[in-house]
N, C-alpha and C positions, 0 to 999 in steps of 0.2 A: 504494500500500500504506500510505503514511503517513495518508491520508485514512481508510482502512478501520480502521486501528489507533486513530486519534484518535476516530472515531465509536464504536468498541467501548468505549474507555476512558470516554467520556462516558456511555454507556448504563450501564456497570457502576457508575460513581460515582453516577448518579441513582438507580439501584435500591438501592444501599447507603444513601444518605441517606433515601430513602423508608422503608426497613425500620427504620432507626434512629428516625425520627420516630414510626412506628407503635408501636415498642417503648416509647418514652417516654410516649405517650398511654395505652397499656395499663397501664404502671407507675403513672402518675398516678391512673388510675381505680381500680386495685387499692388504693391508699393513701388514697383519698378516702372519708371516712365523715362523714355528717351525721345529726343527730338533732333531731327536733322536741321541744323541752323546755317549751314553753308556748304557750298560745293564748287568745284572747279574742274576744268578739263584742259590740261596743258601737256603738250609734248607726249601724247599717248598714255597719259595717266589721269585717272579720275581721283580727285581729292574730296573727302567728305568730312565735315565737322559735325560731330555727334555730341549733344549735351545730355547730361544726366539730370533730368528734371524731376525725378522721383526722390524717394527717401531711403533707398537701398544702395549700398556700395556694389558696383559691378566689377568683379575681379577676375573672372575666368573668360578670357577672350578666345580661348581655343574653340569654344562652341558658339561664338558670335559670327554670323554670316552677313555678307554684303551682296545684294542683288543690284545689278545695273542693267538698264534696258534702253533700246533705241526706239521703242514704241511699235516696231514692225515685226521683230523676231522675238524668239524666246529669250527672256532676260538671262544674263550670265550670272552664275553663282560663284562667289569667292569665299572660301573658308579662311580662317586666320593662318598666317604663315607658319605658326608653330604646329599646325595640324599636318604639315608635310604635303598639303594639296598644292596643285599647280594648275592654273594660276591661283594666286592667293592675295589677300589684302595684308598690308603691313601697317603697323602702328608707328606713326611719326612722332607722337608726343601726346601728353595729357597736360592740360593747362587750367589754372584758376584765373580767369580773366586773361591778362597778358603775361602772367607769371607762370613758370613751370610749377607743377604740383608739388606740395610740401608734406601732405598727410597721405598715408596709405599709398606709398610710391608704387606705381605699376597697377593701380586700381582706379577705377572711375568713380570718384565720390560724388554725392549730390552737389550740383552747382558747377562741376568741372566739365570741360570739353575735351573730347578725344579727337585727334586728327588721324585719319586713315587714308591710305592710298592703294590703288590697284591699277594694273595695266589695262587700259581701255582706249580704243582708237575710233569707235563709231560715234554717231550722233548720240547725244545724251538727252533722254526724255523722262527717265524714271529711275529713282533710287529707293532702295528699301534696306533697312538694317534690322536684323533679328537677333536679340540677345539670347544667351544660352538658356534662359528660363522662359523664352517665348514672347517677351515684350517686343513690340515692333515700333519702328518709325518709318514713315514713307513720305516721299516728296516727288511730286510731278514737276518737272523742270520745264 
C-alpha cells in the first residue's frame, strides 16, 4: 500500500507542476506584446526595428521568426541565426532609446528595441515577426 500511495503522490505532484508551468506560459504570452516600429531595405538586406511593448522580458531569440513578403509570392521565413537555418535573421543590437541596453544584456526588456536584419532583395510589402511564445507583430509596408 505504501508503494501505491507513493506512486499516486508522485503522479499528483507531476500533474500539478505541469499545470503550473502551462499557466505560467499562458500568462507570459498574455503579457507579451511586440510592435514593428521601423524598417529599411538597403543593399539587399531588410532591417526591422522591433519594440517590446509588453511587460515580459523576451530572451530566447532562437524561436523568434521573421517573415518578409513582396505581396505577390509566398513570404520568406527567416529563423534566428543561432538556429543554424539559412537564410537567417541576425541581431544587430538591443537599445533603450538611443543607448545600448544596460539591464538583462542579450534580452529584450519592456521598452527596449531590437534591431534585426536579413538578406532580402525583392520589393518589400509585408513584414511579420513571431516571438517564441506566439506573440506577433505585423506591418504592411
